[in-house]
OpenMM code with the backbone's topology and positions (N, CA, C; nanometers):
from openmm import Vec3, app, unit

residues = "MET GLY THR LEU VAL VAL GLY THR ASP GLY SER ASP HIS ALA ARG ALA ALA LEU LEU GLU ALA ILE ASP LEU GLY ARG ARG LEU ASP ASP ALA ILE VAL VAL VAL SER VAL SER PRO PRO PRO PRO ASP TYR LEU GLY ARG PRO LEU TRP ASP LYS TRP VAL SER GLU HIS HIS ALA GLU ALA ARG ALA ALA LEU ASP ALA ALA GLN ALA VAL ALA GLU GLN ILE GLY ILE GLU VAL THR TYR GLU LEU LEU GLU GLY ASP PRO ALA ARG GLU LEU ALA ARG PHE ALA GLU ALA ARG ASP ALA ASP LEU LEU VAL VAL GLY THR ARG GLY LEU GLY VAL ALA GLU VAL LEU LEU GLY SER VAL ALA ILE SER LEU LEU ARG ARG SER HIS ARG PRO VAL VAL VAL VAL ARG GLU PRO THR GLU ARG ALA ARG GLU GLU GLU ALA GLU ARG ALA LEU ALA GLN PRO ARG PRO ALA PRO ALA".split()
positions = [
    Vec3(9.3590, 7.1237, 10.2458),
    Vec3(9.3985, 7.2360, 10.1645),
    Vec3(9.3634, 7.3649, 10.2373),
    Vec3(9.4616, 7.4542, 10.2488),
    Vec3(9.4419, 7.5804, 10.3164),
    Vec3(9.4278, 7.6951, 10.2172),
    Vec3(9.4371, 7.8154, 10.2706),
    Vec3(9.4235, 7.9358, 10.1890),
    Vec3(9.5328, 8.0345, 10.2229),
    Vec3(9.5959, 8.0892, 10.1189),
    Vec3(9.6932, 8.1974, 10.1323),
    Vec3(9.6307, 8.3226, 10.0726),
    Vec3(9.6351, 8.4323, 10.1463),
    Vec3(9.5855, 8.5604, 10.0971),
    Vec3(9.7071, 8.6483, 10.0691),
    Vec3(9.7123, 8.7046, 9.9478),
    Vec3(9.8239, 8.7892, 9.9064),
    Vec3(9.7718, 8.9289, 9.8793),
    Vec3(9.8309, 9.0282, 9.9441),
    Vec3(9.7952, 9.1671, 9.9177),
    Vec3(9.8794, 9.2210, 9.8041),
    Vec3(9.8165, 9.2951, 9.7128),
    Vec3(9.8923, 9.3546, 9.6028),
    Vec3(9.8476, 9.4971, 9.5751),
    Vec3(9.9455, 9.5789, 9.5368),
    Vec3(9.9172, 9.7137, 9.4883),
    Vec3(9.9839, 9.7356, 9.3528),
    Vec3(10.0379, 9.6281, 9.2966),
    Vec3(10.1027, 9.6381, 9.1666),
    Vec3(10.2499, 9.6717, 9.1721),
    Vec3(10.3052, 9.6917, 9.2907),
    Vec3(10.4467, 9.7267, 9.3037),
    Vec3(10.5351, 9.6040, 9.2846),
    Vec3(10.6651, 9.6290, 9.2666),
    Vec3(10.7610, 9.5188, 9.2571),
    Vec3(10.7636, 9.4379, 9.3863),
    Vec3(10.7445, 9.5041, 9.4989),
    Vec3(10.7421, 9.4346, 9.6276),
    Vec3(10.6220, 9.3415, 9.6364),
    Vec3(10.5088, 9.3872, 9.5856),
    Vec3(10.3887, 9.3030, 9.5850),
    Vec3(10.4070, 9.1847, 9.4901),
    Vec3(10.4769, 9.2065, 9.3790),
    Vec3(10.5041, 9.0971, 9.2855),
    Vec3(10.5916, 8.9913, 9.3530),
    Vec3(10.6908, 9.0362, 9.4290),
    Vec3(10.7758, 8.9416, 9.5018),
    Vec3(10.6926, 8.8615, 9.6017),
    Vec3(10.5979, 8.9278, 9.6683),
    Vec3(10.5094, 8.8582, 9.7628),
    Vec3(10.4225, 8.7563, 9.6900),
    Vec3(10.3724, 8.7929, 9.5729),
    Vec3(10.2905, 8.7001, 9.4945),
    Vec3(10.3718, 8.5771, 9.4549),
    Vec3(10.4930, 8.5976, 9.4077),
    Vec3(10.5775, 8.4846, 9.3676),
    Vec3(10.6072, 8.3933, 9.4863),
    Vec3(10.6310, 8.4523, 9.6025),
    Vec3(10.6546, 8.3722, 9.7236),
    Vec3(10.5293, 8.2937, 9.7605),
    Vec3(10.4132, 8.3586, 9.7524),
    Vec3(10.2874, 8.2909, 9.7852),
    Vec3(10.2592, 8.1771, 9.6868),
    Vec3(10.2896, 8.1993, 9.5599),
    Vec3(10.2699, 8.0927, 9.4611),
    Vec3(10.3592, 7.9739, 9.4943),
    Vec3(10.4834, 8.0016, 9.5305),
    Vec3(10.5751, 7.8937, 9.5681),
    Vec3(10.5232, 7.8191, 9.6918),
    Vec3(10.4821, 7.8941, 9.7934),
    Vec3(10.4277, 7.8311, 9.9145),
    Vec3(10.2994, 7.7542, 9.8837),
    Vec3(10.2126, 7.8141, 9.8033),
    Vec3(10.0861, 7.7503, 9.7688),
    Vec3(10.1052, 7.6177, 9.6981),
    Vec3(10.2021, 7.6135, 9.6096),
    Vec3(10.2315, 7.4875, 9.5404),
    Vec3(10.2827, 7.3819, 9.6378),
    Vec3(10.3751, 7.4227, 9.7254),
    Vec3(10.4337, 7.3254, 9.8182),
    Vec3(10.3335, 7.2762, 9.9218),
    Vec3(10.2422, 7.3651, 9.9625),
    Vec3(10.1452, 7.3288, 10.0659),
    Vec3(10.0103, 7.2846, 10.0087),
    Vec3(9.9961, 7.2922, 9.8773),
    Vec3(9.8713, 7.2622, 9.8098),
    Vec3(9.7584, 7.3506, 9.8627),
    Vec3(9.7891, 7.4788, 9.8781),
    Vec3(9.6930, 7.5767, 9.9283),
    Vec3(9.6341, 7.6587, 9.8146),
    Vec3(9.5104, 7.7038, 9.8337),
    Vec3(9.4470, 7.7971, 9.7403),
    Vec3(9.5079, 7.9353, 9.7640),
    Vec3(9.5158, 8.0144, 9.6571),
    Vec3(9.5723, 8.1493, 9.6672),
    Vec3(9.4659, 8.2493, 9.6253),
    Vec3(9.4474, 8.3509, 9.7104),
    Vec3(9.3556, 8.4599, 9.6805),
    Vec3(9.4369, 8.5890, 9.6808),
    Vec3(9.4369, 8.6592, 9.5680),
    Vec3(9.5079, 8.7866, 9.5572),
    Vec3(9.4074, 8.8983, 9.5810),
    Vec3(9.4422, 8.9902, 9.6713),
    Vec3(9.3513, 9.0979, 9.7100),
    Vec3(9.4191, 9.2326, 9.6865),
    Vec3(9.3458, 9.3227, 9.6235),
    Vec3(9.3905, 9.4606, 9.6094),
    Vec3(9.2863, 9.5489, 9.6766),
    Vec3(9.3330, 9.6482, 9.7504),
    Vec3(9.2419, 9.7335, 9.8262),
    Vec3(9.2521, 9.8773, 9.7757),
    Vec3(9.1396, 9.9294, 9.7348),
    Vec3(9.1312, 10.0684, 9.6912),
    Vec3(9.0972, 10.1548, 9.8122),
    Vec3(9.1783, 10.2585, 9.8379),
    Vec3(9.1491, 10.3417, 9.9555),
    Vec3(9.0202, 10.4210, 9.9365),
    Vec3(8.9496, 10.4471, 10.0455),
    Vec3(8.8259, 10.5243, 10.0337),
    Vec3(8.8581, 10.6715, 10.0065),
    Vec3(8.7672, 10.7408, 9.9404),
    Vec3(8.7921, 10.8832, 9.9152),
    Vec3(8.7838, 10.9636, 10.0443),
    Vec3(8.8587, 11.0725, 10.0518),
    Vec3(8.8486, 11.1593, 10.1707),
    Vec3(8.7074, 11.2169, 10.1826),
    Vec3(8.6638, 11.2380, 10.3045),
    Vec3(8.5286, 11.2888, 10.3299),
    Vec3(8.5056, 11.4283, 10.2734),
    Vec3(8.6114, 11.5068, 10.2600),
    Vec3(8.5952, 11.6453, 10.2190),
    Vec3(8.5736, 11.6628, 10.0677),
    Vec3(8.5870, 11.5571, 9.9905),
    Vec3(8.5691, 11.5702, 9.8458),
    Vec3(8.4219, 11.5851, 9.8101),
    Vec3(8.3936, 11.6769, 9.7194),
    Vec3(8.2582, 11.6932, 9.6663),
    Vec3(8.2297, 11.5867, 9.5625),
    Vec3(8.1077, 11.5809, 9.5151),
    Vec3(8.0627, 11.4739, 9.4263),
    Vec3(8.1508, 11.4528, 9.3022),
    Vec3(8.1811, 11.5554, 9.2222),
    Vec3(8.2594, 11.5256, 9.1020),
    Vec3(8.3996, 11.4739, 9.1359),
    Vec3(8.4625, 11.5325, 9.2352),
    Vec3(8.5961, 11.4868, 9.2750),
    Vec3(8.5894, 11.3506, 9.3421),
    Vec3(8.4827, 11.3243, 9.4181),
    Vec3(8.4655, 11.1942, 9.4826),
    Vec3(8.4561, 11.0852, 9.3767),
    Vec3(8.3747, 11.1081, 9.2741),
    Vec3(8.3585, 11.0105, 9.1661),
    Vec3(8.4914, 10.9847, 9.0947),
    Vec3(8.5645, 11.0925, 9.0692),
    Vec3(8.6944, 11.0800, 9.0015),
    Vec3(8.7908, 10.9981, 9.0876),
    Vec3(8.7955, 11.0274, 9.2181),
    Vec3(8.8834, 10.9555, 9.3106),
    Vec3(8.8530, 10.8050, 9.3079),
    Vec3(8.7248, 10.7734, 9.3238),
    Vec3(8.6844, 10.6328, 9.3263),
    Vec3(8.7218, 10.5647, 9.1948),
    Vec3(8.6927, 10.6284, 9.0854),
    Vec3(8.7219, 10.5712, 8.9543),
    Vec3(8.8718, 10.5466, 8.9357),
    Vec3(8.9539, 10.6456, 8.9686),
    Vec3(9.0990, 10.6328, 8.9503),
    Vec3(9.1582, 10.5251, 9.0413),
    Vec3(9.1179, 10.5241, 9.1678),
    Vec3(9.1753, 10.4285, 9.2621),
    Vec3(9.1263, 10.2858, 9.2371),
    Vec3(9.0035, 10.2719, 9.1936),
    Vec3(8.9549, 10.1378, 9.1568),
    Vec3(9.0276, 10.0881, 9.0321),
    Vec3(9.0564, 10.1785, 8.9396),
    Vec3(9.1312, 10.1401, 8.8186),
    Vec3(9.2729, 10.0951, 8.8563),
    Vec3(9.3363, 10.1645, 8.9504),
    Vec3(9.4705, 10.1249, 8.9957),
    Vec3(9.4666, 9.9872, 9.0632),
    Vec3(9.3660, 9.9654, 9.1469),
    Vec3(9.3532, 9.8361, 9.2152),
    Vec3(9.3252, 9.7251, 9.1138),
    Vec3(9.2416, 9.7531, 9.0160),
    Vec3(9.2111, 9.6548, 8.9116),
    Vec3(9.3372, 9.6246, 8.8301),
    Vec3(9.4174, 9.7275, 8.7999),
    Vec3(9.5422, 9.7066, 8.7248),
    Vec3(9.6391, 9.6184, 8.8051),
    Vec3(9.6421, 9.6366, 8.9362),
    Vec3(9.7279, 9.5528, 9.0212),
    Vec3(9.6817, 9.4073, 9.0156),
    Vec3(9.5504, 9.3860, 9.0175),
    Vec3(9.4974, 9.2493, 9.0074),
    Vec3(9.5243, 9.1895, 8.8688),
    Vec3(9.5125, 9.2720, 8.7657),
    Vec3(9.5415, 9.2246, 8.6304),
    Vec3(9.6877, 9.1826, 8.6169),
    Vec3(9.7779, 9.2597, 8.6766),
    Vec3(9.9207, 9.2252, 8.6728),
    Vec3(9.9456, 9.0939, 8.7463),
    Vec3(9.8808, 9.0762, 8.8605),
    Vec3(9.8952, 8.9511, 8.9356),
    Vec3(9.8388, 8.8336, 8.8556),
    Vec3(9.7279, 8.8566, 8.7882),
    Vec3(9.6681, 8.7508, 8.7065),
    Vec3(9.7621, 8.7108, 8.5937),
    Vec3(9.8283, 8.8081, 8.5320),
    Vec3(9.9225, 8.7777, 8.4236),
    Vec3(10.0372, 8.6912, 8.4744),
    Vec3(10.0882, 8.7216, 8.5933),
    Vec3(10.1963, 8.6419, 8.6523),
    Vec3(10.1482, 8.4995, 8.6792),
    Vec3(10.0319, 8.4873, 8.7416),
    Vec3(9.9786, 8.3543, 8.7748),
    Vec3(9.9533, 8.2716, 8.6486),
    Vec3(9.8983, 8.3345, 8.5456),
    Vec3(9.8722, 8.2624, 8.4210),
    Vec3(10.0024, 8.2195, 8.3536),
    Vec3(10.1024, 8.3066, 8.3582),
    Vec3(10.2328, 8.2730, 8.2991),
    Vec3(10.2946, 8.1522, 8.3692),
    Vec3(10.2779, 8.1458, 8.4999),
    Vec3(10.3319, 8.0342, 8.5782),
    Vec3(10.2438, 7.9105, 8.5630),
    Vec3(10.1167, 7.9333, 8.5346),
    Vec3(10.0251, 7.8218, 8.5164),
    Vec3(9.9597, 7.7755, 8.6448),
    Vec3(9.9269, 7.8698, 8.7326),
    Vec3(9.8624, 7.8349, 8.8590),
    Vec3(9.7283, 7.9077, 8.8691),
    Vec3(9.6300, 7.8399, 8.9255),
    Vec3(9.4978, 7.8987, 8.9403),
    Vec3(9.4926, 7.9833, 9.0670),
    Vec3(9.4462, 8.1052, 9.0511),
    Vec3(9.4389, 8.2014, 9.1612),
    Vec3(9.3043, 8.2719, 9.1518),
    Vec3(9.2465, 8.3089, 9.2649),
    Vec3(9.1253, 8.3906, 9.2628),
    Vec3(9.1620, 8.5324, 9.3051),
    Vec3(9.0747, 8.6276, 9.2724),
    Vec3(9.1062, 8.7692, 9.2902),
    Vec3(8.9895, 8.8415, 9.3556),
    Vec3(9.0239, 8.9380, 9.4410),
    Vec3(8.9217, 9.0192, 9.5089),
    Vec3(8.9656, 9.1654, 9.5098),
    Vec3(8.8718, 9.2543, 9.4853),
    Vec3(8.8943, 9.3983, 9.4939),
    Vec3(8.8110, 9.4504, 9.6101),
    Vec3(8.8782, 9.5132, 9.7065),
    Vec3(8.8105, 9.5667, 9.8245),
    Vec3(8.8310, 9.7168, 9.8312),
    Vec3(8.7536, 9.7821, 9.9160),
    Vec3(8.7706, 9.9252, 9.9377),
    Vec3(8.7840, 9.9513, 10.0867),
    Vec3(8.8790, 10.0383, 10.1229),
    Vec3(8.8989, 10.0761, 10.2614),
    Vec3(9.0461, 10.0885, 10.2937),
    Vec3(9.0761, 10.0899, 10.4218),
    Vec3(9.2143, 10.0939, 10.4668),
    Vec3(9.2794, 9.9603, 10.4316),
    Vec3(9.3912, 9.9615, 10.3562),
    Vec3(9.4486, 9.8346, 10.3092),
    Vec3(9.4795, 9.7344, 10.4206),
    Vec3(9.5442, 9.7758, 10.5271),
    Vec3(9.5786, 9.6810, 10.6340),
    Vec3(9.4527, 9.6266, 10.7005),
    Vec3(9.3591, 9.7120, 10.7307),
    Vec3(9.2354, 9.6692, 10.7967),
    Vec3(9.1581, 9.5716, 10.7078),
    Vec3(9.1448, 9.6062, 10.5806),
    Vec3(9.0664, 9.5215, 10.4908),
    Vec3(9.1360, 9.3884, 10.4623),
    Vec3(9.2681, 9.3889, 10.4469),
    Vec3(9.3401, 9.2628, 10.4276),
    Vec3(9.3257, 9.1729, 10.5499),
    Vec3(9.3387, 9.2313, 10.6695),
    Vec3(9.3250, 9.1532, 10.7931),
    Vec3(9.1836, 9.0965, 10.8050),
    Vec3(9.0828, 9.1781, 10.7775),
    Vec3(8.9437, 9.1318, 10.7840),
    Vec3(8.9173, 9.0204, 10.6827),
    Vec3(8.9672, 9.0412, 10.5611),
    Vec3(8.9451, 8.9423, 10.4561),
    Vec3(9.0107, 8.8097, 10.4931),
    Vec3(9.1344, 8.8143, 10.5402),
    Vec3(9.2050, 8.6916, 10.5790),
    Vec3(9.1308, 8.6197, 10.6913),
    Vec3(9.0792, 8.6950, 10.7849),
    Vec3(9.0027, 8.6364, 10.8955),
    Vec3(8.8729, 8.5738, 10.8440),
    Vec3(8.8020, 8.6461, 10.7576),
    Vec3(8.6752, 8.5962, 10.7046),
    Vec3(8.6941, 8.4699, 10.6204),
    Vec3(8.8046, 8.4597, 10.5499),
    Vec3(8.8341, 8.3432, 10.4671),
    Vec3(8.9045, 8.2324, 10.5448),
    Vec3(8.9267, 8.2563, 10.6737),
    Vec3(8.9973, 8.1597, 10.7572),
    Vec3(9.1325, 8.1235, 10.6943),
    Vec3(9.2020, 8.2273, 10.6460),
    Vec3(9.3298, 8.2080, 10.5770),
    Vec3(9.4351, 8.1530, 10.6726),
    Vec3(9.5191, 8.0674, 10.6188),
    Vec3(9.6299, 8.0129, 10.6967),
    Vec3(9.7463, 8.1105, 10.7041),
    Vec3(9.7552, 8.1988, 10.6049),
    Vec3(9.8697, 8.2884, 10.5949),
    Vec3(9.8321, 8.4096, 10.5118),
    Vec3(9.8868, 8.5234, 10.5502),
    Vec3(9.8696, 8.6481, 10.4766),
    Vec3(10.0084, 8.6877, 10.4284),
    Vec3(10.0247, 8.7131, 10.2977),
    Vec3(10.1552, 8.7412, 10.2389),
    Vec3(10.1530, 8.8797, 10.1753),
    Vec3(10.2487, 8.9646, 10.2129),
    Vec3(10.2585, 9.0998, 10.1575),
    Vec3(10.4044, 9.1349, 10.1330),
    Vec3(10.4253, 9.2366, 10.0506),
    Vec3(10.5595, 9.2887, 10.0268),
    Vec3(10.5994, 9.3885, 10.1340),
    Vec3(10.7266, 9.4255, 10.1327),
    Vec3(10.7762, 9.5164, 10.2352),
    Vec3(10.7286, 9.6593, 10.2159),
    Vec3(10.7157, 9.7021, 10.0915),
    Vec3(10.6731, 9.8399, 10.0650),
    Vec3(10.5766, 9.8403, 9.9494),
    Vec3(10.4965, 9.9470, 9.9441),
    Vec3(10.4021, 9.9597, 9.8343),
    Vec3(10.4299, 10.0829, 9.7517),
    Vec3(10.3308, 10.1234, 9.6759),
    Vec3(10.3453, 10.2366, 9.5849),
    Vec3(10.3049, 10.3691, 9.6468),
    Vec3(10.2219, 10.3665, 9.7495),
    Vec3(10.1625, 10.4901, 9.7981),
    Vec3(10.2527, 10.5743, 9.8845),
    Vec3(10.2213, 10.7052, 9.8859),
    Vec3(10.2939, 10.8001, 9.9698),
    Vec3(10.2676, 10.7690, 10.1172),
    Vec3(10.1524, 10.7133, 10.1478),
    Vec3(10.1172, 10.6826, 10.2871),
    Vec3(10.2193, 10.5899, 10.3510),
    Vec3(10.2771, 10.4983, 10.2717),
    Vec3(10.3756, 10.4066, 10.3280),
    Vec3(10.4975, 10.4824, 10.3801),
    Vec3(10.5321, 10.5921, 10.3135),
    Vec3(10.6465, 10.6715, 10.3554),
    Vec3(10.6112, 10.7574, 10.4768),
    Vec3(10.4929, 10.8166, 10.4749),
    Vec3(10.4555, 10.9125, 10.5789),
    Vec3(10.3979, 10.8483, 10.7047),
    Vec3(10.3201, 10.7438, 10.6891),
    Vec3(10.2441, 10.6922, 10.8017),
    Vec3(10.2860, 10.5533, 10.8478),
    Vec3(10.3784, 10.4909, 10.7805),
    Vec3(10.4142, 10.3541, 10.8146),
    Vec3(10.3513, 10.2593, 10.7156),
    Vec3(10.4133, 10.1474, 10.6964),
    Vec3(10.3712, 10.0585, 10.5886),
    Vec3(10.2506, 9.9736, 10.6245),
    Vec3(10.1871, 9.9255, 10.5204),
    Vec3(10.0759, 9.8329, 10.5358),
    Vec3(10.1263, 9.7062, 10.6042),
    Vec3(10.2468, 9.6638, 10.5668),
    Vec3(10.3034, 9.5420, 10.6263),
    Vec3(10.3153, 9.5558, 10.7776),
    Vec3(10.3668, 9.6665, 10.8248),
    Vec3(10.3822, 9.6866, 10.9698),
    Vec3(10.2458, 9.6903, 11.0372),
    Vec3(10.1512, 9.7576, 10.9767),
    Vec3(10.0168, 9.7639, 11.0333),
    Vec3(9.9529, 9.6254, 11.0381),
    Vec3(9.9750, 9.5460, 10.9336),
    Vec3(9.9210, 9.4095, 10.9329),
    Vec3(9.9821, 9.3247, 11.0434),
    Vec3(10.1120, 9.3402, 11.0657),
    Vec3(10.1776, 9.2629, 11.1716),
    Vec3(10.1137, 9.2930, 11.3070),
    Vec3(10.0695, 9.4152, 11.3259),
    Vec3(10.0067, 9.4548, 11.4525),
    Vec3(9.8594, 9.4153, 11.4585),
    Vec3(9.7929, 9.4192, 11.3450),
    Vec3(9.6470, 9.4081, 11.3407),
    Vec3(9.5950, 9.2671, 11.3150),
    Vec3(9.6651, 9.1896, 11.2334),
    Vec3(9.6124, 9.0621, 11.1865),
    Vec3(9.6134, 8.9550, 11.2951),
    Vec3(9.5072, 8.8753, 11.2961),
    Vec3(9.5006, 8.7584, 11.3839),
    Vec3(9.5514, 8.6346, 11.3114),
    Vec3(9.5935, 8.6522, 11.1885),
    Vec3(9.6492, 8.5448, 11.1060),
    Vec3(9.7998, 8.5662, 11.0926),
    Vec3(9.8756, 8.4594, 11.0723),
    Vec3(10.0197, 8.4769, 11.0505),
    Vec3(10.0437, 8.5607, 10.9243),
    Vec3(10.1435, 8.6482, 10.9318),
    Vec3(10.1777, 8.7368, 10.8210),
    Vec3(10.3215, 8.7099, 10.7783),
    Vec3(10.3413, 8.6903, 10.6484),
    Vec3(10.4750, 8.6781, 10.5917),
    Vec3(10.5014, 8.8056, 10.5129),
    Vec3(10.6112, 8.8736, 10.5453),
    Vec3(10.6501, 8.9955, 10.4751),
    Vec3(10.7690, 8.9608, 10.3866),
    Vec3(10.7528, 8.9802, 10.2559),
    Vec3(10.8524, 8.9385, 10.1574),
    Vec3(10.9278, 9.0601, 10.1053),
    Vec3(11.0583, 9.0505, 10.1082),
    Vec3(11.1418, 9.1572, 10.0530),
    Vec3(11.1636, 9.1328, 9.9047),
    Vec3(11.1666, 9.2398, 9.8290),
    Vec3(11.1938, 9.2312, 9.6855),
    Vec3(11.3390, 9.1877, 9.6660),
    Vec3(11.3673, 9.0970, 9.5730),
    Vec3(11.5042, 9.0478, 9.5534),
    Vec3(11.6067, 9.1578, 9.5282),
    Vec3(11.5727, 9.2607, 9.4500),
    Vec3(11.6714, 9.3659, 9.4242),
    Vec3(11.7012, 9.4459, 9.5496),
    Vec3(11.6026, 9.4589, 9.6377),
    Vec3(11.6241, 9.5273, 9.7651),
    Vec3(11.7251, 9.4491, 9.8490),
    Vec3(11.7080, 9.3182, 9.8536),
    Vec3(11.8022, 9.2330, 9.9261),
    Vec3(11.9418, 9.2440, 9.8676),
    Vec3(11.9505, 9.2414, 9.7346),
    Vec3(12.0819, 9.2479, 9.6691),
    Vec3(12.1522, 9.3795, 9.6995),
    Vec3(12.0804, 9.4906, 9.6980),
    Vec3(12.1407, 9.6219, 9.7301),
    Vec3(12.1931, 9.6235, 9.8725),
    Vec3(12.1154, 9.5707, 9.9665),
    Vec3(12.1578, 9.5690, 10.1061),
    Vec3(12.2801, 9.4795, 10.1258),
    Vec3(12.2813, 9.3650, 10.0586),
    Vec3(12.3969, 9.2755, 10.0700),
    Vec3(12.5219, 9.3395, 10.0107),
    Vec3(12.5078, 9.4120, 9.9001),
    Vec3(12.6214, 9.4812, 9.8393),
    Vec3(12.6752, 9.5885, 9.9329),
    Vec3(12.5845, 9.6621, 9.9968),
    Vec3(12.6266, 9.7657, 10.0914),
    Vec3(12.6985, 9.7035, 10.2110),
    Vec3(12.6488, 9.5904, 10.2587),
    Vec3(12.7140, 9.5223, 10.3714),
    Vec3(12.8539, 9.4747, 10.3329),
    Vec3(12.8691, 9.4219, 10.2108),
    Vec3(13.0021, 9.3784, 10.1643),
    Vec3(13.0973, 9.4965, 10.1548),
    Vec3(13.0478, 9.6095, 10.1044),
    Vec3(13.1320, 9.7290, 10.0917),
    Vec3(13.1770, 9.7782, 10.2284),
    Vec3(13.0879, 9.7726, 10.3270),
    Vec3(13.1240, 9.8163, 10.4623),
    Vec3(13.2221, 9.7196, 10.5280),
    Vec3(13.2185, 9.5938, 10.4899),
    Vec3(13.3060, 9.4935, 10.5489),
    Vec3(13.4471, 9.4989, 10.4902),
    Vec3(13.4646, 9.5677, 10.3764),
    Vec3(13.5969, 9.5781, 10.3153),
    Vec3(13.6907, 9.6563, 10.4070),
    Vec3(13.8151, 9.6083, 10.4240),
    Vec3(13.9089, 9.6862, 10.5059),
    Vec3(13.9410, 9.8185, 10.4381),
    Vec3(13.9504, 9.9199, 10.5185),
    Vec3(13.9813, 10.0519, 10.4661),
    Vec3(14.1317, 10.0741, 10.4727),
    Vec3(14.1858, 10.1394, 10.3700),
    Vec3(14.3313, 10.1652, 10.3718),
    Vec3(14.3640, 10.2650, 10.4842),
    Vec3(14.4811, 10.2465, 10.5407),
    Vec3(14.5260, 10.3359, 10.6476),
    Vec3(14.5558, 10.4738, 10.5896),
    Vec3(14.5259, 10.5780, 10.6638),
    Vec3(14.5551, 10.7136, 10.6136),
    Vec3(14.7060, 10.7313, 10.5940),
    Vec3(14.7422, 10.8048, 10.4907),
    Vec3(14.8846, 10.8266, 10.4585),
    Vec3(14.9464, 10.9361, 10.5388),
] * unit.nanometer
topology = app.Topology()
chain = topology.addChain("A")
for resn in residues:
    res = topology.addResidue(resn, chain)
    for name in ("N", "CA", "C"):
        topology.addAtom(name, app.Element.getBySymbol(name[0]), res)
């Protein structure tokens, strides 16, 4: 029996990754660990703002784990959960290594602005992790892309 580590931030993409990991875990008889990572507060924040930052971001990470737990319970599969703090890609890679995970599963995009500005956690994990990484696309994202491809493949009428 192996271990699958799933990163979640509560997004639809993370939910798709969780569902894929549950499917893989069942087929491979692997344990599943869902991990949410709360980013550390910026160094420049003073005490009251630092406390607020930590509280809000830990609550968001906990909500992501609660959502994953609801999905797992609905499906009827046992999953364990971990809340970490730090850079999401770094902490997921470290956690997977420490747990000797067979596979790390994440979605294509997350909720944070950092994914848009700095590159995604998934891309960083592909570069950083010493464990195999599966990046799962959200089904609606796939459907939109396939629809666009079909529209582009349609013959265009000749100009009159």
